C-alpha positions in Angstrom: -40.1 76.9 -49.7 -42.1 74.2 -49.6 -41.1 70.9 -52.1 -42.8 71.4 -55.3 -42.6 68.1 -56.6 -40.9 65.3 -58.0 -39.1 64.9 -61.6 -38.3 61.7 -62.1 -35.6 61.7 -65.2 -36.0 57.9 -66.7 -39.3 58.1 -67.2 -39.4 62.3 -68.1 -42.4 62.8 -65.6 -42.8 65.8 -63.3 -45.3 64.4 -59.7 -47.1 67.1 -58.3 -47.5 68.1 -55.0 -50.8 69.9 -53.4 -49.2 73.5 -52.9 -50.9 76.5 -51.4 -52.7 78.8 -54.7 -49.7 80.9 -54.8 -47.1 78.1 -55.2 -48.9 76.3 -57.2 -49.3 78.7 -59.8 -45.2 78.6 -60.0 -45.0 74.6 -59.8 -46.1 74.4 -63.3 -42.4 75.9 -65.0 -41.3 72.6 -62.8 -41.5 70.5 -66.9 -38.5 73.1 -67.7 -36.3 70.0 -66.2 -38.2 68.0 -68.4 -38.0 70.0 -71.7 -34.2 70.1 -71.4 -34.5 66.4 -71.6 -36.5 66.0 -74.6 -35.3 69.0 -76.6 -34.2 67.3 -80.0 -30.3 68.4 -81.2 -30.0 68.4 -85.1 -29.5 64.7 -85.4 -32.7 64.6 -83.8 -31.4 62.8 -80.0 -32.4 63.6 -76.8 -30.5 65.4 -74.4 -29.7 61.4 -72.8 -27.3 62.8 -70.4 -29.1 65.4 -68.7 -29.3 63.3 -65.6 -25.7 63.4 -65.2 -25.0 66.9 -65.9 -23.8 68.7 -62.5 -26.9 70.3 -60.4 -25.1 73.8 -60.9 -26.3 74.0 -64.4 -29.4 71.9 -64.0 -30.8 75.0 -61.7 -28.8 77.7 -63.5 -31.1 76.4 -66.6 -33.8 75.9 -64.7 -34.3 78.9 -62.8 -33.3 81.2 -65.6 -36.0 79.8 -68.2 -38.3 80.3 -65.4 -37.6 83.5 -64.3 -37.6 85.1 -68.3 -41.2 83.3 -68.6 -42.8 84.7 -65.2 -40.7 88.2 -66.0 -42.0 88.1 -69.5 -45.6 86.5 -69.4 -46.4 86.2 -65.7 -45.0 89.6 -64.5 -47.8 89.0 -61.5 -45.8 85.9 -59.9 -42.9 88.5 -60.2 -42.9 88.8 -56.4 -43.9 85.5 -55.6 -40.7 83.8 -57.5 -38.4 86.3 -56.0 -39.1 85.9 -52.5 -39.2 81.7 -53.5 -35.8 82.1 -54.6 -34.3 84.3 -52.2 -34.3 81.5 -49.2 -32.4 79.0 -52.2 -29.1 77.6 -51.7 -26.8 79.7 -53.4 -27.1 77.3 -56.8 -30.2 78.0 -57.6 -29.7 81.4 -57.8 -26.6 81.5 -60.2 -29.5 82.3 -62.7 -29.1 86.3 -61.3 -25.5 86.6 -63.7 -28.3 85.9 -66.9 -31.3 87.3 -65.6 -31.3 90.6 -68.4 -31.1 87.3 -71.2 -34.1 87.5 -73.2 -35.2 83.9 -74.5 -33.3 83.8 -77.9 -30.1 84.6 -75.5 -30.9 82.2 -73.1 -31.6 79.2 -75.7 -28.3 80.1 -77.5 -26.4 79.2 -73.5 -28.4 76.0 -72.7 -27.0 74.8 -76.6 -23.3 75.5 -75.6 -24.3 74.2 -71.8 -25.8 71.1 -73.3 -23.2 70.6 -75.9 -20.3 70.5 -73.4 -18.5 73.7 -75.4 -15.8 74.4 -73.2 -13.6 76.4 -75.8 -16.5 78.9 -74.9 -15.9 82.0 -73.2 -19.5 81.7 -71.1 -18.9 78.0 -70.4 -15.4 78.5 -69.3 -16.8 81.5 -66.9 -19.4 78.9 -65.7 -17.1 76.8 -64.9 -15.1 78.9 -62.6 -18.3 80.0 -61.0 -18.8 76.3 -59.7 -15.3 75.4 -59.3 -15.7 78.8 -56.6 -19.1 77.5 -55.4 -17.1 73.4 -54.6 -14.5 75.5 -52.8 -15.6 74.2 -49.4 -16.3 70.5 -50.5 -12.7 71.1 -51.3 -11.8 72.1 -47.9 -14.0 69.5 -46.8 -11.9 66.6 -49.0 -8.7 68.2 -47.5 -9.6 68.1 -43.9 -11.1 64.4 -43.9 -7.7 63.5 -45.9 -5.6 65.2 -43.1 -7.6 63.7 -40.0 -7.0 60.1 -41.5 -3.4 61.0 -42.1 -2.4 62.2 -38.3 -5.1 58.8 -37.3 -2.5 57.1 -39.4 0.4 58.3 -38.2 -0.8 57.7 -34.8 -2.0 54.0 -34.8 2.0 53.9 -36.4 3.5 55.4 -34.1 1.6 53.7 -31.0 -0.1 51.0 -32.2 -1.5 49.6 -28.7 -3.1 53.6 -27.6 -6.0 51.5 -29.2 -8.3 48.8 -27.7 -10.7 48.3 -29.9 -12.5 49.8 -33.3 -14.3 52.2 -30.9 -11.3 53.3 -29.7 -9.8 54.3 -34.3 -13.6 55.7 -34.6 -13.7 58.0 -31.9 -10.0 59.3 -32.7 -10.4 59.4 -36.7 -13.8 62.4 -36.6 -12.0 64.1 -33.6 -8.9 64.0 -36.0 -11.4 65.1 -38.9 -13.3 67.8 -37.3 -10.2 69.2 -34.9 -10.1 73.0 -35.8 -12.5 72.9 -38.8 -16.2 73.0 -37.1 -16.4 75.9 -39.4 -16.5 73.7 -42.3 -18.4 70.5 -40.8 -20.7 72.0 -38.6 -23.2 74.2 -40.5 -26.0 76.0 -39.4 -24.3 79.5 -38.7 -25.7 82.5 -39.9 -22.9 83.6 -42.4 -23.9 86.7 -43.5 -27.1 85.1 -44.5 -26.2 82.5 -47.1 -27.4 79.3 -45.0 -30.4 78.1 -44.4 -29.7 75.8 -42.2 -31.8 77.4 -38.7 -29.7 74.7 -36.1 -26.5 73.5 -36.0 -25.9 70.5 -38.0 -22.8 68.6 -37.7 -22.0 66.4 -41.5 -19.8 64.1 -39.1 -21.3 61.3 -38.0 -20.8 57.7 -37.2 -23.0 54.3 -38.1 -25.0 56.4 -40.5 -27.4 54.1 -42.5 -27.0 53.1 -45.7 -29.4 54.1 -48.8 -29.3 50.6 -49.8 -30.3 47.1 -49.1 -27.9 43.9 -49.0 -27.7 40.3 -47.4 -24.6 40.1 -45.1 -24.0 36.6 -46.3 -23.4 37.9 -49.5 -21.4 40.9 -48.9 -18.9 38.5 -46.8 -18.9 36.4 -50.1 -19.1 37.6 -53.3 -20.8 40.7 -52.8 -22.8 42.2 -55.5 -22.2 42.3 -59.7 -23.4 44.4 -61.6 -26.0 42.5 -63.2 -27.3 41.9 -59.3 -26.9 45.5 -57.8 -30.9 46.9 -58.7 -31.7 43.9 -56.1 -29.8 46.7 -52.9 -32.4 49.7 -53.9 -34.0 50.8 -51.4 -37.4 50.3 -52.2 -37.0 46.0 -53.2 -37.6 43.8 -50.7 -33.9 42.0 -50.5 -32.0 42.0 -47.1 -31.7 44.9 -44.8 -30.7 48.4 -44.4 -26.9 48.6 -43.4 -24.8 51.5 -41.4 -21.5 53.1 -42.2 -19.0 53.3 -40.1 -17.8 56.7 -40.2 -19.9 58.6 -42.6 -19.3 63.0 -43.6 -23.0 64.6 -45.3 -22.9 66.7 -48.6 -23.5 70.4 -47.1 -25.7 70.5 -50.1 -27.8 67.5 -49.3 -28.3 69.0 -46.0 -29.2 72.4 -47.2 -31.4 71.8 -49.7 -33.5 69.6 -46.9 -34.1 72.6 -44.9 -34.9 74.6 -47.3 -37.9 71.7 -48.7 -39.3 71.7 -45.4 -38.3 74.9 -44.2 -41.9 75.5 -42.1 -41.1 71.7 -40.3 -37.5 71.5 -38.6 -38.4 67.7 -36.8 -39.1 67.1 -40.7 -35.8 68.1 -42.3 -34.0 66.7 -39.2 -35.7 63.2 -39.5 -35.0 63.2 -43.1 -31.4 63.7 -42.4 -30.8 61.3 -39.7 -32.4 59.0 -42.5 -33.5 56.3 -39.7 -37.1 55.8 -41.6 -37.0 53.5 -44.4 -39.8 55.0 -45.9 -38.7 59.3 -45.6 -35.4 58.1 -47.4 -37.9 55.8 -50.7 -39.0 59.5 -50.9 -36.0 61.1 -51.4 -34.4 61.2 -54.9 -31.3 62.6 -54.6 -28.3 60.6 -54.7 -25.6 62.7 -53.7 -26.1 62.9 -49.7 -23.4 61.6 -47.9 -19.5 62.6 -49.6 -17.5 60.2 -48.2 -18.5 56.7 -46.4 -15.2 55.2 -44.3 -15.3 51.5 -43.2 -12.9 50.8 -40.2 -11.5 47.3 -39.1 -8.8 46.5 -36.2 -6.3 43.4 -36.3 -4.9 42.5 -33.5 -3.5 40.4 -30.9 -7.4 38.6 -30.6 -8.9 38.3 -33.1 -5.4 38.2 -35.7 -6.2 34.1 -35.9 -9.7 34.5 -36.8 -10.4 33.7 -40.5 -13.5 36.4 -39.5 -11.7 39.0 -40.0 -11.4 37.9 -43.7 -14.8 37.9 -45.0 -15.6 41.2 -42.4 -13.4 43.1 -44.6 -14.7 42.0 -47.9 -18.2 42.8 -46.6 -17.0 46.4 -46.0 -14.6 46.5 -49.8 -18.1 44.8 -51.0 -20.4 47.4 -49.0 -18.2 50.6 -50.3 -18.5 49.2 -53.9 -22.5 49.3 -53.4 -22.0 52.7 -52.3 -20.8 54.6 -54.8 -22.6 52.4 -57.4 -25.8 53.9 -55.9 -25.0 57.4 -55.0 -23.9 57.6 -59.5 -20.6 57.5 -58.4 -20.3 60.4 -56.0 -19.3 58.8 -52.8 -15.5 59.2 -52.0 -15.7 55.3 -50.5 -12.5 54.9 -47.9 -12.0 51.2 -46.3 -8.5 51.4 -43.3 -7.3 48.2 -42.3 -5.3 48.8 -39.1 -3.1 45.9 -37.6 -1.4 45.7 -34.8 -0.1 41.9 -34.5 1.9 40.3 -36.6 1.5 36.9 -38.0 3.8 35.1 -35.9 0.3 35.8 -32.9 -1.8 34.7 -35.2 -0.9 31.2 -34.3 0.9 30.4 -38.0 -2.4 30.9 -39.9 -2.1 33.9 -42.1 -5.4 36.0 -42.0 -3.7 38.6 -42.0 -1.2 37.9 -45.3 -4.5 36.6 -46.9 -6.4 40.3 -45.7 -3.6 41.9 -47.5 -3.6 40.0 -50.6 -7.1 39.9 -50.8 -7.0 44.0 -50.5 -4.5 44.2 -53.2 -6.4 42.0 -56.0 -10.3 43.0 -55.2 -10.4 45.8 -54.2 -12.9 47.2 -55.9 -12.5 50.0 -58.5 -13.2 53.4 -57.3 -12.6 52.5 -53.8 -10.2 53.3 -51.6 -7.8 50.7 -49.1 -5.5 51.0 -47.3 -3.7 48.6 -45.1 -1.8 50.0 -42.1 0.2 47.7 -39.7 3.0 48.5 -37.2 3.4 45.4 -33.9 5.3 44.7 -31.8 8.1 41.6 -32.4 10.1 40.5 -29.3 9.7 43.5 -27.7 10.7 45.9 -31.3 8.2 48.0 -32.6 8.2 46.8 -35.9 6.1 49.8 -38.2 5.5 49.1 -41.6 5.1 51.5 -45.2 1.1 51.1 -45.7 -0.4 49.7 -48.3 -2.1 51.8 -50.5 -4.9 50.6 -52.8 -7.0 52.2 -55.5 -8.1 51.9 -59.3 -10.1 55.4 -60.5 -12.4 53.4 -62.6 -15.1 55.1 -63.1 -14.8 58.3 -65.6 -10.8 58.0 -64.2 -11.9 59.5 -61.1 -8.8 59.8 -59.4 -9.4 61.9 -56.2 -7.8 59.2 -53.6 -4.1 59.9 -55.5 -4.2 63.3 -53.2 -4.7 60.9 -50.2 -2.0 58.5 -51.3 0.1 61.8 -51.9 -0.3 63.0 -48.1 0.4 59.9 -47.5 3.8 59.2 -48.9 
């Protein structure tokens, strides 16, 4: 499938790309998204919450209204539409539940979804379907949480099994993926439901950020809400960074293979995300499901005040990631420590870090301090410190991880 264009919800504007004549005939119906937004309700208001509506409902309405118009008024495009739709991810095909609707019934469905009338039986059924489609994301979340639990428990039991931060990265990604290749490696043809034609892993190290920042600022105050615009990928402020470990959003990967079906390498270049120019062309914010930062405090750096600033940087970076993704990313900050404060030459760097995480972890960011060390040849294992305040829309996703670790 070729990409037809880009819709800018803040400007209610569609930019069309050059297409083949057949696809060009279909592309004019893309303005259905804009019509959803600017249609006035009984109070004369537009649907200003449309950008925050679940993609499930957006695509259901867009495909349904496009289908009805083609079926009733442009039957010569019916075959082209069906062929185009058959190559799209499953979320684009949910309109088929209502493909028998006439335009009046479709309009009634539009108003039900727009008014968020969850008491309506139709809306309840749709919510259930969306939940089933999100089932794999639930399994991925459970696998990530279990992987984190395994690594934390192993560190607590054997704190000197790890020498470097990279050792912990390797252990964590292995624990996440172990026994879960069916979740984290996509591209296997399962009843033709996947359009990803080569195996692609969702778990990666040192994955580039989709925002820019100045390192010295991240290591101090970070970016306040009034400065967040500076981190936009299109700005000249600072540089891009990298996340220690990410779990990509499967829908992001599948959509790119759909949009670049004719060119495998075009899709992969977008997914690998090294080219800033390609990143700037994309308008989706839901690319990364989990962003994980890891710091390792050991006897050789436990007295170094730079560890405090590095952990501040991770906390601030994860908050910018949360904001720039429209609160889609689940950001996790893990700090492992196998040294006590006595080995820090009486400098309370470790205690300062604990206090900072307890009091300054941003809303929506999950921080965990894991501590296991030897003192006078006796191993001391401290209960992990778990910090999380839901913040935006009371999203308490991290509470499942907290319960797992308790």
